[in-house]
N, CA, C and O atoms as CSV, one atom per row, in Angstrom:
chain,resi,resn,atom,element,x,y,z
A,1,UNK,N,N,0.936,-1.809,0.234
A,1,UNK,CA,C,-0.039,-0.017,0.151
A,1,UNK,C,C,1.146,1.156,-0.284
A,1,UNK,O,O,1.307,1.534,-1.444
A,2,UNK,N,N,2.015,1.698,1.004
A,2,UNK,CA,C,2.703,2.856,0.994
A,2,UNK,C,C,3.493,2.672,-0.722
A,2,UNK,O,O,4.152,3.661,-1.043
A,3,UNK,N,N,3.456,1.546,-1.743
A,3,UNK,CA,C,4.137,2.058,-2.820
A,3,UNK,C,C,3.930,2.215,-3.622
A,3,UNK,O,O,4.665,2.444,-4.583
A,4,UNK,N,N,2.297,2.125,-3.517
A,4,UNK,CA,C,1.004,2.582,-4.760
A,4,UNK,C,C,1.359,3.657,-5.156
A,4,UNK,O,O,2.379,4.096,-4.625
A,5,UNK,N,N,0.694,4.504,-6.215
A,5,UNK,CA,C,1.399,5.688,-6.445
A,5,UNK,C,C,-0.071,6.232,-6.340
A,5,UNK,O,O,0.096,7.435,-6.140
A,6,UNK,N,N,-0.901,6.083,-6.358
A,6,UNK,CA,C,-2.603,6.298,-6.377
A,6,UNK,C,C,-2.934,6.795,-4.781
A,6,UNK,O,O,-2.551,6.159,-3.799
A,7,UNK,N,N,-3.578,7.827,-4.727
A,7,UNK,CA,C,-4.079,8.146,-3.120
A,7,UNK,C,C,-5.032,6.470,-3.038
A,7,UNK,O,O,-5.610,5.992,-4.014
A,8,UNK,N,N,-4.988,5.846,-1.700
A,8,UNK,CA,C,-6.272,4.828,-1.471
A,8,UNK,C,C,-7.100,5.518,-0.409
A,8,UNK,O,O,-6.596,6.061,0.574
A,9,UNK,N,N,-8.328,5.470,-0.647
A,9,UNK,CA,C,-9.055,6.133,0.229
A,9,UNK,C,C,-10.086,4.410,1.115
A,9,UNK,O,O,-10.632,3.539,0.437
A,10,UNK,N,N,-10.039,4.432,2.693
A,10,UNK,CA,C,-10.802,4.143,2.806
A,10,UNK,C,C,-12.038,4.114,3.182
A,10,UNK,O,O,-12.378,4.958,4.011
A,11,UNK,N,N,-12.677,3.497,2.865
A,11,UNK,CA,C,-13.978,3.834,3.549
A,11,UNK,C,C,-14.814,2.425,4.492
A,11,UNK,O,O,-15.150,1.264,4.261
A,12,UNK,N,N,-14.862,3.393,5.628
A,12,UNK,CA,C,-14.863,2.047,6.960
A,12,UNK,C,C,-16.224,2.600,7.299
A,12,UNK,O,O,-16.591,3.775,7.340
A,13,UNK,N,N,-17.210,0.952,7.642
A,13,UNK,CA,C,-18.405,1.199,7.853
A,13,UNK,C,C,-18.384,-0.275,9.270
A,13,UNK,O,O,-18.177,-1.488,9.218
A,14,UNK,N,N,-18.531,0.155,9.761
A,14,UNK,CA,C,-19.132,-0.972,11.182
A,14,UNK,C,C,-16.605,-1.192,11.869
A,14,UNK,O,O,-15.638,-0.430,11.895
A,15,UNK,N,N,-16.829,-2.418,12.158
A,15,UNK,CA,C,-15.739,-2.912,12.930
A,15,UNK,C,C,-14.367,-2.494,11.710
A,15,UNK,O,O,-14.411,-2.789,10.515
A,16,UNK,N,N,-13.310,-1.811,12.346
A,16,UNK,CA,C,-11.848,-2.144,12.428
A,16,UNK,C,C,-11.492,-2.978,13.155
A,16,UNK,O,O,-12.353,-3.019,14.033
A,17,UNK,N,N,-10.544,-3.891,13.415
A,17,UNK,CA,C,-10.375,-4.171,14.271
A,17,UNK,C,C,-8.911,-5.084,13.791
A,17,UNK,O,O,-8.946,-5.932,12.899
A,18,UNK,N,N,-7.632,-4.718,14.580
A,18,UNK,CA,C,-6.414,-5.440,14.228
A,18,UNK,C,C,-6.024,-5.146,12.840
A,18,UNK,O,O,-6.088,-4.011,12.369
A,19,UNK,N,N,-5.677,-6.031,12.282
A,19,UNK,CA,C,-5.610,-5.889,10.619
A,19,UNK,C,C,-6.288,-4.681,9.814
A,19,UNK,O,O,-5.788,-3.665,9.329
A,20,UNK,N,N,-7.522,-5.124,9.845
A,20,UNK,CA,C,-8.248,-3.980,9.377
A,20,UNK,C,C,-8.247,-2.690,10.012
A,20,UNK,O,O,-8.692,-1.850,9.229
A,21,UNK,N,N,-7.911,-2.187,11.162
A,21,UNK,CA,C,-7.431,-1.035,11.564
A,21,UNK,C,C,-6.212,-0.471,11.164
A,21,UNK,O,O,-5.859,0.701,11.030
A,22,UNK,N,N,-5.576,-1.664,10.981
A,22,UNK,CA,C,-3.924,-0.894,9.931
A,22,UNK,C,C,-3.819,-1.062,8.655
A,22,UNK,O,O,-2.728,-0.833,8.133
A,23,UNK,N,N,-4.904,-1.492,7.875
A,23,UNK,CA,C,-4.983,-0.939,6.588
A,23,UNK,C,C,-5.391,-0.060,6.409
A,23,UNK,O,O,-5.053,0.624,5.443
A,24,UNK,N,N,-6.572,0.409,7.527
A,24,UNK,CA,C,-7.683,1.457,7.507
A,24,UNK,C,C,-6.198,2.705,7.542
A,24,UNK,O,O,-5.968,3.666,6.807
A,25,UNK,N,N,-5.602,2.274,8.455
A,25,UNK,CA,C,-4.505,3.912,8.923
A,25,UNK,C,C,-3.357,4.080,7.832
A,25,UNK,O,O,-2.584,5.006,7.586
A,26,UNK,N,N,-3.537,2.897,7.312
A,26,UNK,CA,C,-2.401,2.612,5.916
A,26,UNK,C,C,-2.683,3.840,4.942
A,26,UNK,O,O,-1.935,4.541,4.261
A,27,UNK,N,N,-3.909,3.823,5.123
A,27,UNK,CA,C,-5.081,4.406,3.630
A,27,UNK,C,C,-4.720,6.139,3.914
A,27,UNK,O,O,-4.570,6.643,5.026
A,28,UNK,N,N,-4.622,6.942,2.427
A,28,UNK,CA,C,-3.931,7.934,2.822
A,28,UNK,C,C,-5.544,9.249,3.399
A,28,UNK,O,O,-5.485,10.255,4.106
A,29,UNK,N,N,-6.781,8.587,2.690
A,29,UNK,CA,C,-7.770,8.709,3.179
A,29,UNK,C,C,-8.148,8.239,4.252
A,29,UNK,O,O,-7.484,7.264,4.606
A,30,UNK,N,N,-9.026,8.563,4.982
A,30,UNK,CA,C,-9.933,7.638,6.166
A,30,UNK,C,C,-11.538,8.244,5.971
A,30,UNK,O,O,-11.715,9.401,6.352
A,31,UNK,N,N,-12.667,7.526,5.412
A,31,UNK,CA,C,-13.868,8.167,5.844
A,31,UNK,C,C,-14.568,7.371,6.534
A,31,UNK,O,O,-14.039,6.268,6.669
A,32,UNK,N,N,-15.839,7.534,7.166
A,32,UNK,CA,C,-16.245,7.061,8.347
A,32,UNK,C,C,-17.071,6.762,8.043
A,32,UNK,O,O,-17.408,7.287,6.982
A,33,UNK,N,N,-18.276,5.519,8.764
A,33,UNK,CA,C,-19.963,6.349,9.313
A,33,UNK,C,C,-19.967,6.176,10.501
A,33,UNK,O,O,-19.111,5.565,11.140
A,34,UNK,N,N,-21.326,6.910,11.082
A,34,UNK,CA,C,-21.614,6.687,12.422
A,34,UNK,C,C,-21.426,5.730,12.789
A,34,UNK,O,O,-21.068,5.840,13.961
A,35,UNK,N,N,-21.456,4.224,12.326
A,35,UNK,CA,C,-21.135,2.867,12.799
A,35,UNK,C,C,-19.288,2.551,13.158
A,35,UNK,O,O,-18.780,1.653,13.829
A,36,UNK,N,N,-18.885,3.265,12.685
A,36,UNK,CA,C,-17.691,2.953,12.555
A,36,UNK,C,C,-16.943,2.609,14.270
A,36,UNK,O,O,-16.924,3.294,15.292
A,37,UNK,N,N,-16.441,1.357,13.977
A,37,UNK,CA,C,-15.672,1.290,15.577
A,37,UNK,C,C,-13.872,0.706,14.866
A,37,UNK,O,O,-13.586,-0.055,13.942
A,38,UNK,N,N,-13.088,1.432,15.749
A,38,UNK,CA,C,-12.046,1.072,15.438
A,38,UNK,C,C,-11.029,0.484,16.460
A,38,UNK,O,O,-10.944,0.973,17.587
A,39,UNK,N,N,-10.574,-0.136,16.228
A,39,UNK,CA,C,-9.356,-0.798,17.715
A,39,UNK,C,C,-8.276,-2.090,16.757
A,39,UNK,O,O,-8.419,-2.800,15.762
A,40,UNK,N,N,-6.864,-1.735,18.110
A,40,UNK,CA,C,-5.955,-2.141,18.346
A,40,UNK,C,C,-6.715,-3.968,18.797
A,40,UNK,O,O,-7.247,-3.939,19.907
A,41,UNK,N,N,-6.786,-5.260,18.158
A,41,UNK,CA,C,-7.536,-5.577,18.799
A,41,UNK,C,C,-7.061,-6.938,19.827
A,41,UNK,O,O,-7.636,-7.559,20.721
A,42,UNK,N,N,-5.381,-7.046,19.026
A,42,UNK,CA,C,-4.997,-8.236,19.401
A,42,UNK,C,C,-4.430,-8.431,20.825
A,42,UNK,O,O,-4.325,-9.531,21.367
A,43,UNK,N,N,-3.939,-6.803,21.581
A,43,UNK,CA,C,-4.090,-6.997,23.217
A,43,UNK,C,C,-5.317,-7.623,23.816
A,43,UNK,O,O,-5.450,-8.311,24.829
A,44,UNK,N,N,-6.203,-7.187,22.890
A,44,UNK,CA,C,-7.619,-7.896,23.639
A,44,UNK,C,C,-7.548,-9.546,24.314
A,44,UNK,O,O,-7.980,-9.933,25.399
A,45,UNK,N,N,-6.862,-10.296,23.272
A,45,UNK,CA,C,-6.462,-12.081,23.540
A,45,UNK,C,C,-4.623,-11.963,23.812
A,45,UNK,O,O,-3.900,-12.633,23.074
A,46,UNK,N,N,-4.005,-11.089,24.887
A,46,UNK,CA,C,-2.541,-11.651,25.204
A,46,UNK,C,C,-1.566,-11.400,24.150
A,46,UNK,O,O,-0.350,-11.510,24.308
A,47,UNK,N,N,-1.973,-11.160,23.390
A,47,UNK,CA,C,-0.571,-10.662,21.498
A,47,UNK,C,C,-0.173,-9.100,21.804
A,47,UNK,O,O,-0.717,-8.300,22.566
A,48,UNK,N,N,0.816,-8.963,21.060
A,48,UNK,CA,C,0.908,-7.703,20.962
A,48,UNK,C,C,-0.448,-6.868,19.818
A,48,UNK,O,O,-1.255,-7.275,18.983
A,49,UNK,N,N,-0.063,-5.537,20.408
A,49,UNK,CA,C,-1.109,-4.507,19.731
A,49,UNK,C,C,-0.349,-4.445,18.345
A,49,UNK,O,O,-1.356,-4.593,17.654
A,50,UNK,N,N,0.310,-4.375,17.751
A,50,UNK,CA,C,1.384,-4.354,16.531
A,50,UNK,C,C,1.121,-4.831,15.601
A,50,UNK,O,O,1.931,-5.135,14.725
A,51,UNK,N,N,-0.623,-5.096,15.544
A,51,UNK,CA,C,-1.291,-5.516,14.545
A,51,UNK,C,C,-1.325,-5.168,12.738
A,51,UNK,O,O,-2.266,-4.695,12.101
A,52,UNK,N,N,0.110,-5.612,12.204
A,52,UNK,CA,C,-0.179,-5.220,11.331
A,52,UNK,C,C,0.250,-4.172,10.638
A,52,UNK,O,O,0.076,-3.977,9.435
A,53,UNK,N,N,1.284,-2.934,12.034
A,53,UNK,CA,C,0.972,-1.900,11.436
A,53,UNK,C,C,0.525,-0.761,12.468
A,53,UNK,O,O,1.122,0.303,12.636
A,54,UNK,N,N,-0.716,-1.208,13.172
A,54,UNK,CA,C,-1.032,-0.280,13.949
A,54,UNK,C,C,-0.247,0.731,14.458
A,54,UNK,O,O,-0.458,1.927,14.257
A,55,UNK,N,N,1.309,-0.057,15.587
A,55,UNK,CA,C,2.133,0.637,16.041
A,55,UNK,C,C,2.758,1.567,15.324
A,55,UNK,O,O,3.046,2.574,15.970
A,56,UNK,N,N,3.068,1.563,14.176
A,56,UNK,CA,C,3.500,2.939,13.351
A,56,UNK,C,C,2.792,3.345,12.938
A,56,UNK,O,O,2.855,4.507,13.339
A,57,UNK,N,N,1.673,3.229,12.056
A,57,UNK,CA,C,0.951,4.419,11.934
A,57,UNK,C,C,0.268,5.232,13.178
A,57,UNK,O,O,0.384,6.454,13.277
A,58,UNK,N,N,-0.389,4.508,14.030
A,58,UNK,CA,C,-1.303,5.289,15.077
A,58,UNK,C,C,-0.304,6.514,15.863
A,58,UNK,O,O,-0.680,7.686,15.872
A,59,UNK,N,N,0.544,6.237,16.284
A,59,UNK,CA,C,1.375,7.421,16.997
A,59,UNK,C,C,2.106,7.904,15.992
A,59,UNK,O,O,3.246,7.871,16.454
A,60,UNK,N,N,2.179,8.380,14.787
A,60,UNK,CA,C,2.215,9.341,13.963
A,60,UNK,C,C,1.433,9.923,13.500
A,60,UNK,O,O,1.642,10.812,12.676
A,61,UNK,N,N,-0.157,9.417,14.093
A,61,UNK,CA,C,-1.554,10.642,13.077
A,61,UNK,C,C,-2.003,10.817,14.974
A,61,UNK,O,O,-2.420,11.975,15.003
A,62,UNK,N,N,-2.051,10.564,15.649
A,62,UNK,CA,C,-2.463,10.794,17.120
A,62,UNK,C,C,-1.856,11.087,18.140
A,62,UNK,O,O,-2.380,11.472,19.185
A,63,UNK,N,N,0.106,10.828,17.800
A,63,UNK,CA,C,0.780,11.489,19.725
A,63,UNK,C,C,1.136,10.560,20.032
A,63,UNK,O,O,0.178,10.223,20.727
A,64,UNK,N,N,2.007,9.539,20.111
A,64,UNK,CA,C,2.430,8.957,21.313
A,64,UNK,C,C,1.632,8.470,22.312
A,64,UNK,O,O,1.186,7.332,22.168
A,65,UNK,N,N,1.352,9.111,23.321
A,65,UNK,CA,C,0.207,9.187,24.840
A,65,UNK,C,C,-0.924,8.327,24.553
A,65,UNK,O,O,-1.418,7.486,25.304
A,66,UNK,N,N,-1.342,8.695,23.157
A,66,UNK,CA,C,-3.187,8.524,22.549
A,66,UNK,C,C,-3.065,7.070,22.383
A,66,UNK,O,O,-3.477,6.028,22.893
A,67,UNK,N,N,-2.228,7.527,21.337
A,67,UNK,CA,C,-1.527,5.965,20.337
A,67,UNK,C,C,-1.282,5.077,21.677
A,67,UNK,O,O,-2.181,4.260,21.870
A,68,UNK,N,N,-0.306,5.081,22.574
A,68,UNK,CA,C,-0.399,3.394,23.132
A,68,UNK,C,C,-1.608,3.513,24.497
A,68,UNK,O,O,-1.734,2.600,25.313
A,69,UNK,N,N,-2.410,4.774,24.547
A,69,UNK,CA,C,-3.277,4.349,25.671
A,69,UNK,C,C,-4.221,3.404,24.913
A,69,UNK,O,O,-5.015,2.810,25.642
A,70,UNK,N,N,-4.278,3.206,23.908
A,70,UNK,CA,C,-5.720,3.084,22.323
A,70,UNK,C,C,-4.965,1.177,22.236
A,70,UNK,O,O,-5.587,0.116,22.190
A,71,UNK,N,N,-3.659,1.395,22.244
A,71,UNK,CA,C,-2.890,-0.437,22.326
A,71,UNK,C,C,-2.410,-0.739,22.979
A,71,UNK,O,O,-1.732,-1.758,22.851
A,72,UNK,N,N,-2.464,0.006,24.164
A,72,UNK,CA,C,-2.214,-1.144,25.280
A,72,UNK,C,C,-3.565,-1.639,26.172
A,72,UNK,O,O,-3.659,-2.446,27.097
A,73,UNK,N,N,-4.823,-0.584,25.309
A,73,UNK,CA,C,-5.603,-1.094,26.396
A,73,UNK,C,C,-7.336,-2.314,25.324
A,73,UNK,O,O,-8.252,-3.019,25.749
A,74,UNK,N,N,-6.927,-1.937,24.098
A,74,UNK,CA,C,-7.397,-2.287,22.959
A,74,UNK,C,C,-8.761,-1.776,23.136
A,74,UNK,O,O,-9.607,-2.418,22.514
A,75,UNK,N,N,-9.184,-0.798,23.815
A,75,UNK,CA,C,-10.138,0.428,23.491
A,75,UNK,C,C,-10.703,0.801,21.780
A,75,UNK,O,O,-10.092,1.313,20.842
A,76,UNK,N,N,-12.186,0.266,21.899
A,76,UNK,CA,C,-12.576,0.961,20.527
A,76,UNK,C,C,-12.719,2.453,20.118
A,76,UNK,O,O,-13.049,3.174,21.059
A,77,UNK,N,N,-12.607,2.851,19.357
A,77,UNK,CA,C,-12.691,4.530,18.593
A,77,UNK,C,C,-13.415,4.598,18.033
A,77,UNK,O,O,-13.405,3.890,17.026
A,78,UNK,N,N,-14.885,5.746,18.348
A,78,UNK,CA,C,-16.223,5.266,17.827
A,78,UNK,C,C,-15.532,6.186,16.938
A,78,UNK,O,O,-14.388,6.622,17.059
A,79,UNK,N,N,-16.672,6.499,15.729
A,79,UNK,CA,C,-15.863,7.217,14.708
A,79,UNK,C,C,-15.998,8.823,14.839
A,79,UNK,O,O,-15.493,9.618,14.046
A,80,UNK,N,N,-16.929,9.240,16.217
A,80,UNK,CA,C,-16.784,10.488,16.487
A,80,UNK,C,C,-15.199,10.907,17.202
A,80,UNK,O,O,-14.425,11.765,16.778
A,81,UNK,N,N,-15.045,10.166,18.194
A,81,UNK,CA,C,-13.381,10.499,18.505
A,81,UNK,C,C,-12.556,10.311,17.570
A,81,UNK,O,O,-11.457,10.867,17.581
A,82,UNK,N,N,-13.015,9.343,16.421
A,82,UNK,CA,C,-11.664,8.990,15.303
A,82,UNK,C,C,-11.906,10.394,14.535
A,82,UNK,O,O,-10.768,10.864,14.507
A,83,UNK,N,N,-12.851,11.422,13.829
A,83,UNK,CA,C,-12.949,12.465,13.838
A,83,UNK,C,C,-11.886,13.663,14.449
A,83,UNK,O,O,-10.951,14.308,13.974
A,84,UNK,N,N,-12.582,13.585,15.796
A,84,UNK,CA,C,-11.467,14.214,16.814
A,84,UNK,C,C,-10.529,14.193,16.532
A,84,UNK,O,O,-10.073,15.199,15.989
A,85,UNK,N,N,-9.734,13.091,16.726
A,85,UNK,CA,C,-8.686,12.718,16.598
A,85,UNK,C,C,-7.213,13.101,15.782
A,85,UNK,O,O,-6.013,13.128,16.058
A,86,UNK,N,N,-8.276,13.435,14.362
A,86,UNK,CA,C,-8.528,13.078,12.882
A,86,UNK,C,C,-7.659,11.770,12.205
A,86,UNK,O,O,-6.805,11.858,11.322
A,87,UNK,N,N,-8.082,10.674,12.807
A,87,UNK,CA,C,-8.231,9.531,12.162
A,87,UNK,C,C,-9.014,9.455,11.157
A,87,UNK,O,O,-8.844,8.405,10.536
A,88,UNK,N,N,-9.862,10.176,10.701
A,88,UNK,CA,C,-10.901,10.245,9.707
A,88,UNK,C,C,-11.402,11.695,9.521
A,88,UNK,O,O,-11.882,12.418,10.394
A,89,UNK,N,N,-11.266,11.885,8.653
A,89,UNK,CA,C,-11.353,12.917,8.314
A,89,UNK,C,C,-12.964,13.780,7.656
A,89,UNK,O,O,-13.309,14.959,7.588
A,90,UNK,N,N,-13.396,12.905,7.399
A,90,UNK,CA,C,-15.232,13.071,7.868
A,90,UNK,C,C,-15.762,11.800,8.084
A,90,UNK,O,O,-15.179,10.720,7.989
A,91,UNK,N,N,-17.116,12.063,8.432
A,91,UNK,CA,C,-18.060,10.404,8.879
A,91,UNK,C,C,-19.466,11.403,8.242
A,91,UNK,O,O,-19.887,12.463,8.706
A,92,UNK,N,N,-19.834,10.837,7.362
A,92,UNK,CA,C,-21.397,10.624,6.422
A,92,UNK,C,C,-22.221,9.721,7.011
A,92,UNK,O,O,-21.925,9.243,8.106
A,93,UNK,N,N,-23.291,9.396,6.392
A,93,UNK,CA,C,-24.609,8.597,6.761
A,93,UNK,C,C,-24.010,7.297,5.674
A,93,UNK,O,O,-23.239,7.114,4.732
A,94,UNK,N,N,-24.566,6.890,6.188
A,94,UNK,CA,C,-24.153,5.152,5.754
A,94,UNK,C,C,-24.288,4.873,4.169
A,94,UNK,O,O,-23.557,4.381,3.310
A,95,UNK,N,N,-25.987,5.602,4.220
A,95,UNK,CA,C,-26.249,5.649,2.363
A,95,UNK,C,C,-26.788,6.706,1.852
A,95,UNK,O,O,-27.842,7.128,2.327
A,96,UNK,N,N,-26.105,7.406,0.670
A,96,UNK,CA,C,-25.044,7.046,-0.057
A,96,UNK,C,C,-24.051,6.891,0.545
A,96,UNK,O,O,-23.334,6.317,-0.275
A,97,UNK,N,N,-23.420,7.022,1.550
A,97,UNK,CA,C,-21.453,6.905,1.366
A,97,UNK,C,C,-20.582,6.944,0.581
A,97,UNK,O,O,-19.457,7.409,0.765
A,98,UNK,N,N,-21.061,6.400,-0.500
A,98,UNK,CA,C,-20.007,6.057,-1.355
A,98,UNK,C,C,-20.038,7.433,-2.453
A,98,UNK,O,O,-19.004,7.698,-3.067
A,99,UNK,N,N,-20.873,7.998,-2.587
A,99,UNK,CA,C,-21.199,9.442,-3.364
A,99,UNK,C,C,-20.349,10.320,-2.881
A,99,UNK,O,O,-19.749,11.121,-3.599
A,100,UNK,N,N,-20.167,10.217,-1.068
A,100,UNK,CA,C,-20.190,11.331,-0.566
A,100,UNK,C,C,-18.153,11.038,0.103
A,100,UNK,O,O,-17.791,11.440,1.209
A,101,UNK,N,N,-17.390,10.447,-0.690
A,101,UNK,CA,C,-16.219,9.966,-0.795
A,101,UNK,C,C,-15.054,10.617,-1.431
A,101,UNK,O,O,-14.004,10.005,-1.630
A,102,UNK,N,N,-15.241,11.902,-1.763
A,102,UNK,CA,C,-14.105,12.262,-2.587
A,102,UNK,C,C,-12.555,12.437,-2.057
A,102,UNK,O,O,-12.622,12.338,-0.832
A,103,UNK,N,N,-11.629,12.584,-2.326
A,103,UNK,CA,C,-11.430,12.266,-3.403
A,103,UNK,C,C,-10.848,11.371,-4.465
A,103,UNK,O,O,-9.764,10.803,-4.332
A,104,UNK,N,N,-11.858,11.245,-5.851
A,104,UNK,CA,C,-12.298,10.220,-6.553
A,104,UNK,C,C,-11.241,10.367,-7.406
A,104,UNK,O,O,-10.440,11.265,-7.665
A,105,UNK,N,N,-11.472,9.119,-7.817
A,105,UNK,CA,C,-10.341,9.311,-9.372
A,105,UNK,C,C,-10.962,10.501,-10.573
A,105,UNK,O,O,-10.436,10.833,-11.635
A,106,UNK,N,N,-12.009,10.885,-10.079
A,106,UNK,CA,C,-12.839,12.018,-11.405
A,106,UNK,C,C,-12.398,13.571,-10.398
A,106,UNK,O,O,-12.178,14.692,-10.857
A,107,UNK,N,N,-12.377,13.170,-9.048
A,107,UNK,CA,C,-11.808,14.279,-8.969
A,107,UNK,C,C,-10.132,15.102,-8.680
A,107,UNK,O,O,-9.771,16.095,-8.049
A,108,UNK,N,N,-9.580,14.270,-9.351
A,108,UNK,CA,C,-7.784,14.161,-9.307
A,108,UNK,C,C,-8.213,13.941,-10.601
A,108,UNK,O,O,-8.670,12.802,-10.696
A,109,UNK,N,N,-8.265,14.706,-11.880
A,109,UNK,CA,C,-8.615,15.119,-13.373
A,109,UNK,C,C,-7.433,15.774,-13.886
A,109,UNK,O,O,-7.604,16.930,-14.274
A,110,UNK,N,N,-6.074,15.205,-13.987
A,110,UNK,CA,C,-5.187,16.155,-14.593
A,110,UNK,C,C,-4.639,15.308,-15.649
A,110,UNK,O,O,-4.739,14.084,-15.560
A,111,UNK,N,N,-4.257,15.683,-16.311
A,111,UNK,CA,C,-2.583,15.318,-17.723
A,111,UNK,C,C,-1.887,15.214,-16.783
A,111,UNK,O,O,-0.918,14.645,-17.285
A,112,UNK,N,N,-1.623,15.369,-15.591
A,112,UNK,CA,C,0.047,14.686,-15.188
A,112,UNK,C,C,-0.119,13.915,-14.114
A,112,UNK,O,O,-0.140,14.435,-12.998
A,113,UNK,N,N,-0.230,12.870,-14.240
A,113,UNK,CA,C,-0.186,11.585,-13.100
A,113,UNK,C,C,0.679,11.662,-11.925
A,113,UNK,O,O,0.526,10.783,-11.076
A,114,UNK,N,N,1.674,12.681,-11.708
A,114,UNK,CA,C,2.485,13.035,-10.672
A,114,UNK,C,C,1.600,13.532,-9.979
A,114,UNK,O,O,1.601,13.423,-8.753
A,115,UNK,N,N,0.875,14.037,-10.512
A,115,UNK,CA,C,0.097,15.574,-9.863
A,115,UNK,C,C,-0.746,14.930,-8.506
A,115,UNK,O,O,-0.752,15.115,-7.289
A,116,UNK,N,N,-1.363,14.165,-9.377
A,116,UNK,CA,C,-2.402,13.160,-8.527
A,116,UNK,C,C,-1.622,12.465,-7.280
A,116,UNK,O,O,-2.026,12.638,-6.130
A,117,UNK,N,N,-0.585,11.740,-7.544
A,117,UNK,CA,C,0.447,11.067,-6.438
A,117,UNK,C,C,0.062,11.004,-5.208
A,117,UNK,O,O,-0.488,11.967,-4.674
A,118,UNK,N,N,0.240,10.118,-4.716
A,118,UNK,CA,C,-0.013,9.989,-3.213
A,118,UNK,C,C,0.551,10.919,-2.302
A,118,UNK,O,O,1.637,11.125,-2.843
A,119,UNK,N,N,0.534,11.578,-1.336
A,119,UNK,CA,C,1.213,12.319,-0.942
A,119,UNK,C,C,1.641,11.657,0.085
A,119,UNK,O,O,1.889,12.306,1.101
A,120,UNK,N,N,1.806,10.433,0.089
A,120,UNK,CA,C,2.294,10.095,1.470
A,120,UNK,C,C,4.255,9.895,1.369
A,120,UNK,O,O,5.183,10.003,2.171
A,121,UNK,N,N,4.150,9.655,0.323
A,121,UNK,CA,C,6.090,10.203,-0.226
A,121,UNK,C,C,6.865,10.874,0.512
A,121,UNK,O,O,6.519,12.055,0.551
A,122,UNK,N,N,7.974,10.586,1.256
A,122,UNK,CA,C,8.650,11.945,1.154
A,122,UNK,C,C,9.052,12.653,0.223
A,122,UNK,O,O,9.576,13.742,0.458
């Protein structure tokens, strides 16, 4: 995902736990519905909370103290809190949420592909 030249948009509706949480965090843009819940799940069964990248992405997005709290407890982050923390850029109604999920390929209609390359590259 991190090497993909196109922006990746995660539209999260419901639970994004463990690896699903990591995949959402690795995306460039995250959009949620009110029923979205995210957490570092493996800590709840006695394993590491590092779920395929959560320990890399989460501290960079919310700071080390807030990230540690969620990674060490496995506590869920609801859509409102995710928005407050900056984990999602918006919270939209479940339907028709796909139409409310820009930037889309049409939004980035430029003749130069590099102009719409993902901003995650250093």
